[in-house]
N, C-alpha and C positions, 0 to 999 in steps of 0.2 A: 382528318384524323387517320385515314387509311394509310398515307405515306409514313406515318410514325410507327405503325405496327412492326415493320421489319427492323427498325432501329431499336424499338423496345424489346423485341424478341432477341436480337443480338446482344443487347445489354444484359438481359436476364441469363442467357447462356454463358456469357463471359463471367458474370458473377458466380454462377454455379461451378464453372470450371476452375476458378481461382479460389473458391471457398475451401477453408481448412476444417477438418473435423474439430469439434470442441474438445479442449483438453484443459484440465485443471491440476493444480498442485498445491501441496501444503509444505510449510517449512516451520521449524522450531528455531527461534532466535533468542540469543542472549545479548543484551546491549547495555551500554552505559551512555548517558547523555549529560552534557553540561547545560544547565538551564540559565537563561538570561535573568529571569526573575523567579526565584529569589537568590540568584547567583550561587547555586549549590548543584551538586551532582545528583544523579538518579540512576538506579539500576533497574533493569526490567527483564522479564522472561515472557516471551510472546509466542503465539501461534498464529501463523498467517496462511490464508488461502488465496490463491491467485488463479486467474483465468487469462488466456491469451487474447489480446485484442488484435495483434498483428504478430509478425514473425519474431520481433525482438521487444515487443511491448506487452506488459501484463498489467491488469487491473485487479486489485484485491482488497482485502481487509485484514487487519491484524488486531489481536486482543490478548490480554494476559494480566500479569501482576507486575507492580512496580514498588520499589522501596525508595523513600525520600528521607535522607537523614536531616538532623538539625531542625526541628525536633523529629524524632522517629515517627514516620507515617507510612501507610501503605495505600495503594490505589489500584485502579483498573484502567489501563490505557485502551482506547478503542480508536483505531485510525483507518481511514481509507488510504490506499497506496497505489501510485502509478509508478511502475518501474520500467526503465529502458536498459536493455542489455546489449553489450558489444563483446562477444566472446565470453570470457569469465568476469569481465568488469561490468559494473552496473551503476546507475544513478537513479535516485528515486525521490519522489515528493510524497509527503505524508500530511494528512490533516484529519482532525477529529476531536471528540471530547475526551478528557481524562477526568475520572472520578477519584478524588482524594478523600479517604475516610479519616474522620477525626480532625478536620481542618475547617476553619471558618470559610475558606474559599474552596468548597468541596467540588465544584464543577469548573474545569479549566478548558480553554480551547488550545489545542496543540497544533502547530504547523511546523514542518521541518523539511530539510533537504538532506539526503544522505547519499553516500557512494561507498563502494566496496568491491570485494573480490569474492566470487562464488566458488565454493569448493565442492 
């Protein structure tokens, strides 16, 4: 066990030297999606909170309101989000429950892939 102490101490010091201070951010989003089922569109206004996992990778959550036409319904999307950035470009994966009010299928699972340009 004694020979491992210097290696363990060096690993701890390296981790502390490379650690970044925690930082978080919020973003307001306006989006439109095409849904496979029931083959209709959807508009949403969301608020997202993210924290950095690595230099270009963030993990977060987003929530808000959505509007589904045909027939008119509203809902609340809640998604977990993993985003990878490269300069101003990003790609992200989303997954979580969506609550649709006034619908027989009031709880839906949402999974999506997105990409875009940060401004």
